[in-house]
C-alpha positions, 0 to 999 in steps of 0.5 A: 226790797226795803222801802226807806222812811221817806217812801213809807211816809209818802205811801201813807200820805197817798190814799191809793184806795181813795184815788182808785175809787175816784177814778172808777166812779168817774174815769174821765177828764173834763177839758173846757174849751175857751174862745181864743179871740173875739168873733162870730161863732158857728159850732160844728159839733153838738152835745153827745158828738164823739170827737177825735184829738190831734194825731200824727207823730208830729201832732200834725193831723188836726182833730175834729173841727169844733167851731169856726170864728168869723173875724173881720170876714176871716173865718178861723177853724178850731179843732179838738185837742183830745178825743172824747164826747162833747158833754156841754155846748153853749148853743145859745151863742150860735151865730153870736159875737163872742169875746176872747176867753169865753167858755163854749164847750166841754169835752169828756175824755175817757182816761186810759190806764196809762193816763191814770198812772201818769196822773198819780205819778205827777203827785210824786215826780218833780216836774220841770216845766217849759220856760217858754212856748217853744219846741224842745229837744234833749241836749245832745249829751243827755240824748246820747246817755239816754240812748246808751243807758236807757232813760231811767238809768240817767240822772241829772242835777241842778245846772246840767244842760238837759234841753235845747229850746227852739224859739224864733229860729234860735236854739237856746240851751236849757239848764236844769234847776230842780231836784237831782234825780232820774229822768222818769217820765217825758211829756214832750215829743221832739219838735212839737210845740209845748206851751209855757208852763207845761211839764216837759219831764218828771224827775224822781230820786232813786229811793222813790222808785220802789213806790213808783213801781208799786203804783204802776203794779197796783193800777195795772192789777186793779184797773179793769 
């Protein structure tokens, strides 16, 4: 299969050797945890503890309890959003009153092969981000086409109704505003709340599919 000029230039811009070397030397993501609001903090984990993230089909099973904030005699628990190992904790804050937005710990999350592929692909795919913090579903027509033809056989263009946003007990249609292309990657689960600005889908033009397949094949072949 011949690769077009755009794919060749994109291929040259992405140094796969450098990217894979980086992930081999440090195959982790470091997620900083910040306090959501003010309160007196009590840590429930320590450095080097192994933690689990949110699980369940609807992300309804909370992860490991990280800390508790006591605010106006009302304790509020905060759980780990991902799996990994605690690499840093502000133990000096134990029992102290903290402000909102205080960095209190870091979780070192081991990246899977799939996550590495997705991180590389996000350099190529056009992301369509959540306009609001809400729950999202594919629009009925788009879902029907995906069910019939398969996700990566469905193209969308600007102005298409692609999603339904469930916000404050209202269902609001969401229209596509990006580059036309194929729905290559889906980053949300129906009915699970997504934060504003988080990518919902990744879209690519059909002529980039050979490059994307090259990335997937190379990572699978070379990543141990």
